[in-house]
VEXLOFI-400269 format. One record per residue (C-alpha): residue in three letters; x, y, z. Coordinates in steps of 0.2 Angstrom, whole numbers. Each point is the difference from the previous one (the first is absolute). Layout:
residues N
     r    east   north      up
   ALA       X       Y       Z
...
//
This chain:
residues 750
     r    east   north      up
   UNK      29     287     500
   UNK     -17      -5       7
   UNK     -13      13       2
   UNK     -10       2      16
   UNK     -15     -10       3
   UNK     -15       5     -11
   UNK     -14       9      10
   UNK     -16      -6      -8
   UNK     -14       8      10
   UNK     -18      -1      -3
   UNK     -12      15       4
   UNK     -18      -2       6
   UNK     -11      16       1
   UNK     -11      -1      15
   UNK     -16      10       2
   UNK       7       9      15
   UNK      11      10     -12
   UNK     -14      10      -6
   UNK      -6       6      17
   UNK       6      14      10
   UNK      15      -2      11
   UNK     -10       3      15
   UNK     -10     -16      -2
   UNK       8     -16       7
   UNK       7     -12     -12
   UNK     -12     -15      -5
   UNK      11     -15       6
   UNK     -11     -11     -11
   UNK       9       6     -16
   UNK      17      -4       6
   UNK       7     -16      -9
   UNK      11     -13       8
   UNK      15       6      -9
   UNK      -2      18       5
   UNK      19       1       5
   UNK       5      -2     -18
   UNK     -15       8      -9
   UNK       3      19      -4
   UNK     -15      11      -3
   UNK      -2      15     -10
   UNK      -5      14      12
   UNK      -2      13     -14
   UNK     -17       7      -3
   UNK      -5     -13     -13
   UNK     -19       0      -5
   UNK     -11     -12      10
   UNK      -5      -8     -16
   UNK      17      -8      -2
   UNK      -4     -16       8
   UNK      18      -7      -3
   UNK      16       8      -2
   UNK      16     -10      -4
   UNK      15       4      10
   UNK      14      11      -9
   UNK      13     -12       8
   UNK      -7     -15     -10
   UNK       8      -5     -16
   UNK      -6      -9     -15
   UNK     -18       9       2
   UNK      -8      10     -14
   UNK      -7      16       7
   UNK     -14       8      -9
   UNK      -2      18       0
   UNK     -18       6       5
   UNK      -9       7     -15
   UNK      -1      19       4
   UNK     -12      12     -10
   UNK      10      14       7
   UNK      15       2      10
   UNK       4      15      11
   UNK      18       2       1
   UNK       2      15      12
   UNK      -8       5      16
   UNK       8      17       1
   UNK      -6       7     -17
   UNK     -18      -3       0
   UNK     -13      -9      11
   UNK      -7     -17      -5
   UNK     -16      -1      -9
   UNK     -15      -8       9
   UNK      -9     -14      -9
   UNK     -14      -3      12
   UNK      -9      16       6
   UNK     -10     -10      13
   UNK      16      -5       9
   UNK      12      14      -2
   UNK      18      -3       4
   UNK       9      11      12
   UNK      13      12      -7
   UNK      18      -7      -1
   UNK      10       5      15
   UNK      13      13      -3
   UNK      18      -7       0
   UNK      13       8      10
   UNK      18      -4       3
   UNK       9     -14      -9
   UNK      -7     -10     -14
   UNK       3     -16      10
   UNK     -14       3      13
   UNK     -13      -7     -11
   UNK       6     -18       0
   UNK      -9     -17      -2
   UNK       9     -14      10
   UNK       0     -18      -3
   UNK       6      -9      16
   UNK       6     -17      -1
   UNK       0      -3      19
   UNK     -18       5       6
   UNK     -17      -1      -9
   UNK      -5      17       5
   UNK       6      17       6
   UNK      10       2      16
   UNK       8      17       1
   UNK       5      16      -9
   UNK      -9      14      -9
   UNK      -1      -9     -16
   UNK     -11     -13       7
   UNK     -14      12       3
   UNK      -8      -2     -17
   UNK     -15       9      -7
   UNK     -16      -9       0
   UNK      -3      -7     -17
   UNK     -16       6      -9
   UNK     -15     -12      -2
   UNK       1       1     -19
   UNK      16       0     -10
   UNK       4      15      -9
   UNK       9      -6     -16
   UNK      10      16      -1
   UNK       7      -2      18
   UNK      19       1       0
   UNK       1     -13      13
   UNK      -2     -13     -14
   UNK      19      -3      -2
   UNK       5     -14     -11
   UNK      13      -9      11
   UNK      13     -11      -8
   UNK       8     -15       7
   UNK      16       3      10
   UNK      12     -15       1
   UNK      12       3      15
   UNK      13     -10      -9
   UNK       2      13     -14
   UNK      18       4      -4
   UNK      -2      19       4
   UNK      -7      -4      18
   UNK      15      -3      12
   UNK      -1     -18       7
   UNK      -4      -3      18
   UNK      16     -10       3
   UNK      18       2      -5
   UNK       5      -8     -16
   UNK      14      -9       9
   UNK     -10     -11      12
   UNK       0     -17       7
   UNK     -12      -7     -14
   UNK      10       7     -14
   UNK      16      -8       7
   UNK      -8     -16       3
   UNK       5      -7     -17
   UNK      18       2       4
   UNK      -1     -12      15
   UNK      10     -16      -3
   UNK     -15     -12       2
   UNK      -9      10     -13
   UNK      14      -1     -12
   UNK       3     -18       3
   UNK     -19      -4      -4
   UNK       0      11     -16
   UNK       0     -12     -15
   UNK       3      14     -13
   UNK      14       8      10
   UNK       9     -17       2
   UNK      -3      -4     -18
   UNK       7      17      -6
   UNK      16      -2      11
   UNK       5     -15     -11
   UNK       0      11     -15
   UNK       8      15       9
   UNK      13      -4      13
   UNK       3      18       4
   UNK     -19       3       3
   UNK      -2      13      14
   UNK     -14      10       8
   UNK       1      19      -4
   UNK     -11      14       6
   UNK     -13       7     -12
   UNK       4      17      -5
   UNK     -14       4     -12
   UNK      -7      18      -2
   UNK     -17      -7       7
   UNK       8      -6      16
   UNK      10      16       3
   UNK     -16      10      -3
   UNK     -10     -10      13
   UNK      15       1      13
   UNK       1      19      -2
   UNK     -19       2       2
   UNK       0     -11      15
   UNK      14       9       9
   UNK      -7      17      -5
   UNK     -16      -5       9
   UNK       9      -6      15
   UNK       9      17       1
   UNK     -17       9      -2
   UNK      -8     -10      13
   UNK      14       3      13
   UNK       1      18      -3
   UNK     -18       5      -2
   UNK     -10     -16       5
   UNK      -9       0     -17
   UNK      -3     -16     -10
   UNK     -11       7     -13
   UNK       0      -4     -19
   UNK     -11      10     -12
   UNK      -8      -4     -17
   UNK      -9      10     -13
   UNK     -17      -5      -7
   UNK       9     -11     -13
   UNK      10     -10      13
   UNK      16       9      -4
   UNK      12       6      13
   UNK      -4      17       7
   UNK      10      12      12
   UNK      -5      -5      18
   UNK     -16       7       7
   UNK       3      -4      18
   UNK     -15      -8      10
   UNK      10      -1      16
   UNK     -11      13       8
   UNK     -16     -10      -2
   UNK       9     -17       4
   UNK      13       5      13
   UNK       7     -17       4
   UNK       5     -12     -15
   UNK     -13     -13      -1
   UNK       2     -19       0
   UNK      -7      -1     -18
   UNK       1      12     -14
   UNK     -13      14       1
   UNK      -6      10     -15
   UNK      -5      18       1
   UNK      -7      10     -15
   UNK       1      19      -3
   UNK     -14       6     -11
   UNK       8      17      -3
   UNK      16      -7      -7
   UNK      -8     -16      -6
   UNK      14     -10       8
   UNK       0     -16      10
   UNK      12      -2      15
   UNK       5     -17       6
   UNK       5       1      19
   UNK      12     -15       2
   UNK       4      -9      16
   UNK      17       4       9
   UNK      15      -8      -8
   UNK      12       3      15
   UNK      -5     -15      10
   UNK       2     -12     -14
   UNK      16       8      -5
   UNK       8      -3      17
   UNK      -7     -17       2
   UNK       6      -6     -17
   UNK      17       8       3
   UNK       2     -10      16
   UNK      -5     -16      -9
   UNK      12       2     -15
   UNK      14       5      12
   UNK      -2     -16      10
   UNK      -2     -10     -15
   UNK      17       6      -7
   UNK      10      -2      15
   UNK      -6     -18       3
   UNK       4      -7     -17
   UNK       1     -18       7
   UNK     -18       0       7
   UNK      -7      -4     -17
   UNK      13     -14      -4
   UNK      -8     -17       2
   UNK       9     -15       8
   UNK      -3     -10     -16
   UNK      14      10      -9
   UNK      12       4      14
   UNK       5      -7      17
   UNK      -7      12      13
   UNK      14      -4      12
   UNK      12       7     -12
   UNK      -7      17       2
   UNK      -6      -1      19
   UNK      12      13       6
   UNK      -4      12     -14
   UNK     -19      -2       2
   UNK       2       3      19
   UNK       9      16      -4
   UNK     -13       6     -12
   UNK     -14      -4      12
   UNK       9      11      13
   UNK       1      14     -13
   UNK     -18      -2      -4
   UNK      -5       2      18
   UNK      11      15       2
   UNK      -9       8     -15
   UNK     -17      -3       7
   UNK       5       8      16
   UNK       5      16      -8
   UNK     -12       1     -14
   UNK     -18       2       6
   UNK     -12       5     -15
   UNK     -14       6      12
   UNK      12      11      10
   UNK       9       7     -15
   UNK     -17       4      -8
   UNK      -5      10      16
   UNK      16       9       0
   UNK      -2       5     -18
   UNK     -17       7       4
   UNK       7      10      15
   UNK      16       5     -10
   UNK      11      -9      12
   UNK       8     -13     -11
   UNK      19       0      -1
   UNK       6     -13     -12
   UNK      18       3       2
   UNK       4     -13      14
   UNK     -12     -13      -7
   UNK       7       0     -18
   UNK      18       0       7
   UNK      -4     -16       9
   UNK      -8      -7     -15
   UNK      14       5     -11
   UNK      13      -9      11
   UNK     -11     -16      -1
   UNK      -2       1     -19
   UNK      19       2      -3
   UNK       2     -17       9
   UNK     -11      -8     -13
   UNK       2       9     -17
   UNK      13      -1     -13
   UNK      15      13       1
   UNK      -7       8     -15
   UNK     -15       6      10
   UNK       9       8      14
   UNK       0      17      -9
   UNK     -19       0      -2
   UNK      -2      -5      19
   UNK      11      15       5
   UNK     -10      11     -11
   UNK     -16      -6       9
   UNK       7       3      17
   UNK       6      18      -5
   UNK     -18       4      -7
   UNK      -7      -6      17
   UNK      12      10      10
   UNK      -5      16      -9
   UNK     -17      -2       8
   UNK       8       2      18
   UNK      -8      14      10
   UNK      17       9       2
   UNK       1       1     -19
   UNK     -18       6      -3
   UNK      -3     -13     -13
   UNK     -17      -2      -8
   UNK     -12     -14      -1
   UNK       4      -2     -18
   UNK      18      -6       4
   UNK      -7     -14      11
   UNK     -11      -6     -14
   UNK      15       0     -11
   UNK      10     -11      13
   UNK     -14     -13       1
   UNK      -1       0     -19
   UNK      18      -3      -2
   UNK       0     -14      13
   UNK     -14      -9      -9
   UNK      10       1     -16
   UNK      15      -7       8
   UNK     -10     -14       8
   UNK      -6      -4     -17
   UNK      17      -1      -8
   UNK       6     -11      15
   UNK     -14     -12      -3
   UNK       4      -1     -18
   UNK      19      -3       5
   UNK      -5     -14      12
   UNK     -12      -9     -13
   UNK      14       1     -13
   UNK      13      -7      11
   UNK     -12     -14       6
   UNK      -4      -4     -18
   UNK      18      -1      -6
   UNK       5     -11      15
   UNK     -14     -12      -3
   UNK       2      -1     -19
   UNK       9     -17       0
   UNK     -14      -7      10
   UNK     -14       8     -10
   UNK       8      -7     -17
   UNK       3     -17       8
   UNK     -19      -2       5
   UNK      -7      10     -14
   UNK      -7     -15     -10
   UNK      -9      -8      15
   UNK      -7      17       6
   UNK      -6       5     -17
   UNK      -9     -16      -3
   UNK      -8       0      18
   UNK      -6      18      -2
   UNK      -7      -5     -17
   UNK     -10     -15       7
   UNK      -6      11      15
   UNK      -6      13     -13
   UNK      -9     -11     -12
   UNK      -6     -13      13
   UNK       2     -19      -1
   UNK     -15      -2     -12
   UNK       6      11     -13
   UNK       0      -8     -17
   UNK      14      10      -9
   UNK     -10      -1     -16
   UNK      10      13      -9
   UNK      17      -6       6
   UNK      -5     -18      -6
   UNK      -5       7     -17
   UNK      15      10      -1
   UNK      12     -15       2
   UNK     -11     -11     -11
   UNK       2      12     -15
   UNK      19       1       3
   UNK       1     -19       1
   UNK     -10      -2     -16
   UNK      11      12      -9
   UNK      16      -9       6
   UNK      -7     -17      -6
   UNK      -2       7     -17
   UNK      19       3      -1
   UNK      13     -13      -4
   UNK      15       7       9
   UNK       5      14      12
   UNK      18       6      -3
   UNK      11       0      15
   UNK      19       2       1
   UNK       2     -13      13
   UNK      -7     -14     -10
   UNK       8      -8     -15
   UNK      -9      -2     -16
   UNK     -15      11      -3
   UNK      -4       3      19
   UNK     -15      -5      10
   UNK     -13     -12      -6
   UNK     -16       6       9
   UNK     -10     -16      -2
   UNK      13     -11       8
   UNK       3      11      16
   UNK      -7      -6      17
   UNK     -16       9       6
   UNK       9      11      12
   UNK      12       7     -14
   UNK     -15       2     -11
   UNK      -8      11      13
   UNK      16      10       2
   UNK       1       4     -18
   UNK     -19       3      -1
   UNK       2      14      13
   UNK      14       8     -10
   UNK     -11      -1     -15
   UNK     -15       7       9
   UNK      10      15       7
   UNK       6       3     -18
   UNK     -18       0      -6
   UNK      -6      13      13
   UNK      14      12      -6
   UNK      -2      -2     -19
   UNK     -19      -4       0
   UNK      -7       7      16
   UNK     -18      -4       6
   UNK     -14      11      -7
   UNK      -4       6      18
   UNK      17       5       6
   UNK       2       7      18
   UNK      -2      19       0
   UNK      16      10       0
   UNK       5       9      17
   UNK      -5      17      -6
   UNK      -9      13       9
   UNK     -13       3     -13
   UNK     -10     -14      -9
   UNK      -2      11     -15
   UNK      18       2      -3
   UNK       8     -11     -13
   UNK       9     -16       6
   UNK      17       3       5
   UNK       5     -17      -7
   UNK      -7      -2     -18
   UNK      -4     -18      -5
   UNK      -5      -9     -16
   UNK     -19       1      -2
   UNK      -5     -12     -14
   UNK     -17      -6      -5
   UNK       6     -15     -10
   UNK     -11     -15       3
   UNK      14     -12      -4
   UNK       9       4      16
   UNK      -5      -9      16
   UNK       1      12      14
   UNK      -5       1      18
   UNK     -14      11       6
   UNK       9       6      15
   UNK      17      -3       8
   UNK       3     -16      10
   UNK      -3       1      18
   UNK      18      -4       5
   UNK       8      15      -8
   UNK      -9      13      10
   UNK      16       6       8
   UNK       8       2     -17
   UNK     -14       9     -10
   UNK       9      16      -1
   UNK      17      -8      -5
   UNK      -9     -10     -14
   UNK      -7      16      -7
   UNK      17       8       0
   UNK       8     -15      -9
   UNK     -14       0     -12
   UNK       4      18      -4
   UNK      18      -5      -2
   UNK      -5     -13     -12
   UNK     -11      12     -10
   UNK      15      12      -1
   UNK      11     -13      -7
   UNK     -13      -6     -13
   UNK      -3      18      -5
   UNK      19       3      -4
   UNK       1     -17      -8
   UNK     -14       5     -12
   UNK       8      17      -4
   UNK      16      -8      -4
   UNK      -9     -12     -12
   UNK      -8      15      -8
   UNK      17       7      -3
   UNK       6     -16      -8
   UNK     -16       0     -11
   UNK       3      18      -6
   UNK      19      -3      -3
   UNK      -4     -14     -12
   UNK     -17       5      -7
   UNK      -2       7     -18
   UNK      -1      19      -1
   UNK      -7      12     -13
   UNK      17       9       1
   UNK       9      -3     -17
   UNK      16       7       7
   UNK       2     -16      11
   UNK       2     -17      -9
   UNK      -1     -17       9
   UNK      19      -2      -2
   UNK       3      14      11
   UNK     -10      -8      15
   UNK      12      -3      14
   UNK       0     -13      13
   UNK      -8       5      17
   UNK      13       1      13
   UNK      -2      -4      18
   UNK       8      17       5
   UNK     -13       9     -10
   UNK     -14     -10       9
   UNK       7       3      17
   UNK       1      19      -4
   UNK     -18       0      -6
   UNK      -5     -10      16
   UNK       8      14      11
   UNK      -9      13     -11
   UNK     -17      -8       2
   UNK       2       0      19
   UNK       5      18       0
   UNK     -15       5     -11
   UNK     -13     -10       8
   UNK      -7       0      17
   UNK       6     -10      15
   UNK     -12     -13      -5
   UNK       0      -4     -19
   UNK     -13     -13       3
   UNK     -13      13       0
   UNK       0      -1     -19
   UNK     -10     -16       2
   UNK     -13       8      11
   UNK     -17       5      -8
   UNK     -14      11       6
   UNK     -13      -8      10
   UNK     -19       3      -3
   UNK      -1       7      18
   UNK      13      13      -2
   UNK      -5      18      -2
   UNK       7      10     -14
   UNK       8      12      13
   UNK       4     -13      13
   UNK      18      -1       6
   UNK       2     -17      -7
   UNK      -5       6     -18
   UNK      12      15       1
   UNK      14     -12       5
   UNK      -4     -12     -14
   UNK       0      15     -12
   UNK      17       5       6
   UNK       6     -18      -3
   UNK      -7      -1     -18
   UNK       9      16      -4
   UNK      16      -8       7
   UNK      -3     -15     -11
   UNK      -1      11     -15
   UNK      16       9       4
   UNK       9     -17       2
   UNK      -7      -6     -17
   UNK       7      16      -7
   UNK      17      -3       7
   UNK       0     -18      -6
   UNK      -4       6     -17
   UNK      14      13       1
   UNK      13     -13       5
   UNK      -6     -12     -14
   UNK       2      13     -13
   UNK      18       3       6
   UNK       4     -18      -1
   UNK      -7      -1     -18
   UNK      10      15      -5
   UNK      17      -2       8
   UNK       9      10     -13
   UNK     -12      15       1
   UNK       7      16       7
   UNK      -4       2      18
   UNK      -7      16       8
   UNK       0       5      18
   UNK     -18      -7       2
   UNK       4     -16      -9
   UNK      -9      -7     -15
   UNK     -19       6      -2
   UNK     -11     -14      -4
   UNK     -11       2     -15
   UNK     -19      -1       1
   UNK      -2     -17      -8
   UNK      11      -9      13
   UNK      -8      10      15
   UNK     -18      -5      -6
   UNK       6     -18      -2
   UNK       7       0      17
   UNK     -16       7       8
   UNK     -11     -12      -9
   UNK      10     -14       6
   UNK       0       6      18
   UNK     -19       3       0
   UNK      -3     -17      -7
   UNK      12     -10      11
   UNK       4       9      16
   UNK     -16      -4      10
   UNK      -4     -15      11
   UNK     -12      -8     -12
   UNK      11      -1     -15
   UNK       6     -17      -5
   UNK      18       6      -2
   UNK       0       7      18
   UNK      -7     -16       6
   UNK      14     -10      -9
   UNK      14      11       6
   UNK      -6       0      18
   UNK      -1     -19       0
   UNK      17      -1      -7
   UNK       7      11      13
   UNK      -9      -9      14
   UNK       7     -17      -5
   UNK      18       8       0
   UNK      -3       7      17
   UNK      -7     -16       6
   UNK      15     -10      -5
   UNK      11      12       9
   UNK     -10      -1      16
   UNK       0     -19      -1
   UNK      19       0      -2
   UNK       2      11      15
   UNK     -13      -8      12
   UNK      -1     -19      -5
   UNK      12     -11       9
   UNK      15      -7     -10
   UNK       4     -18      -1
   UNK      15      -7       8
   UNK      12      -6     -13
   UNK       6     -15      11
   UNK     -15      -6       8
   UNK     -13       6     -12
   UNK     -11       7      14
   UNK      -7      17       2
   UNK       9      12      10
   UNK     -10       7      15
   UNK      -6      18      -1
   UNK       5      12      14
   UNK     -13      13      -2
   UNK       8      12      13
   UNK      17       0     -10
   UNK      -9       2     -16
   UNK     -10      15       6
   UNK      14       8       9
   UNK      13      -1     -14
   UNK       1       7     -18
   UNK      -6     -12     -13
   UNK      15      -7     -11
   UNK       0       6     -18
   UNK      -7     -13     -11
   UNK       1       2     -19
   UNK     -17      -1      -8
   UNK      -3      -7     -17
   UNK      -7      16      -7
   UNK     -11      -1     -15
   UNK       6       9     -15
   UNK      -4      19       2
   UNK       1       0      19
   UNK      19       3       1
   UNK      -2      18       4
   UNK     -12      -4      15
   UNK      12     -12       8
   UNK       2      11      16
   UNK     -18       4       2
   UNK      -5     -19      -2
   UNK      14      -5      13
   UNK      -6      14      13
   UNK     -19      -6      -3
   UNK       5     -18       3
   UNK       9       4      16
   UNK     -14       9       7
   UNK     -12     -14      -4
   UNK      11     -13       6
   UNK       2       8      17
   UNK     -19       2       2
   UNK      -3     -18      -6
   UNK      12      -7      13
   UNK      -8      10      14
   UNK     -17      -6      -5
   UNK       6     -18      -2
   UNK       8       0      17
   UNK     -17       4       8
   UNK     -13      -9     -10
   UNK       9     -15      -8
   UNK      -6     -12      14
   UNK     -18       6      -4
   UNK       2      -3     -19
   UNK       7     -17       2
   UNK     -15      -7       8
   UNK      -9     -14      -9
   UNK     -12       6     -14
   UNK       6      18       0
   UNK       5      -1     -19
   UNK     -15     -11      -5
//
């Protein structure tokens, strides 16, 4: 939800503030932007030539250097520093502690009315022990514990659900290709619920008592409300700050929220009951819905005639508002637009409004409850309308996805963009494919595809596939930041970080994959997980067939490694490790602090890695001693085999090891061959021509199972490799559908 507009006021102190209130205000000190410049009317010393506004943000406030601070006016009198100019004794305080308040008005540059505005004349010389030197802190009216001025369900927050906005959102249309069941859902976070509760509590408080105050202590923390409504009877047009020196509390007198609530309620109601008003004629024929649009317009006119925000606000002030009839009419209109599953909520809203009828002696709180329930229903109805429109237009969105995405990319980058990273990305993939003799493909007889003899457009097609594979297995050094709320948290998708100078890598992701940056990180994490399992299974093979200092076991007793044992060990590795086994390839960065969340998570993953190594050693010990008596806990590995396994893991299971690099490349080649088999067009056996690729059918259907030529040792990973290849194939087809015309331009691979 969007927060209300940020109030950024600047405060200018005029010399007229330091004279008695009986003197006229010097108009020469009033600046041009006086309507938006709040002033501090507390008894600040005259030597303070400039005081920053407490409403400003991002400003460093310096506390005046005090030799002595007198904290109480009641216990002892203030000491006088200058005998020549004695200070008058402090005025005795009577009544409430809020009487001695300093006000910062954002509307006028000087005093207008009220007892608080008759301030004492400041002395000619500043007494450093004066308690009026209060270090004010900046108050941002967008703080989470300050209720917002507008309801959280308003026209602006629902704007993103308009059909025109949806159709012009490249990321949303791109995500729809990957998730056919993509729908809008209401956010139900704890933060949003807290903001809603605070807002509606402030509405109830204002309707029942007229108070809009919010209080803070000297450290800016929320404080029980110290009301300043006596000094500021009417809610101001801008926030006003009052200070209680006795309680050391700042009170923020906020503007009224009633008028904004009623106005936004009417706007949202008219928006929901006229769903076709935001439908452009580019996507639908207006004549088809002419009768419905006329009916909706008539209903909107009727709602305007019975819902007058100004009149309702006056009736609330005079306690004459009866919402029962109004919400009964609104409920009848909503039932004609909402889904049947919303009828019960509409009936509950009408019942809450009828409880406020004069005959039932209802309270104002029930009226606020009815308004809140109605806004929540309107939000759900807007979500239902947006989801229905999205699913109805899904065939059109998929059919035009390629042209729209390429057009949006060109508008985003401009016609003069060089696409340097994209060209370098495809050039590296092209050079790598040129170094290969053949690319295996089940649709071609013999050894497969000979890259050098292919036409330029087919070379471009394969270069894109190879480039996407490189982004997953050898990601750029400056990958896009993960979508996480904290920058200090560890990446949610671990990737290989190698410092080997022999690998040619990009400095940043290509420009054309900006919509898939998050998916590429997830796929890179999946590839890291498969590589980690591959290395742990290789460790198991090494331990089973390695020499041991255990004299009870002879080489003749070594048994063959069975696939069943490997699959069982693979399952145990996933159970022992975290959801992301690829974290074992992560290393501590120089910028990471010892107690940072990233370092703590990495330490947890290192412990999980040691547990996996211990389990691998245990299973290897059992395989080497099949005739040994079994215990309920299994065979306990000896210290020599555990140390051997730990040394092997420390030496090889990290991104810069030669073994890790070799296994990662081997796995990349196997996945690439599977992706080519699923995405590259087959050749017709009769004519010898390539079959046409139907991107929409390939995207919408499940990829056929193609047996990959797995390298020896990868047989237990067949399922993981197939799943990874299917995900990459889907992403590659969607990407080629949009950007292949751009890549086929002359000189793009040069």
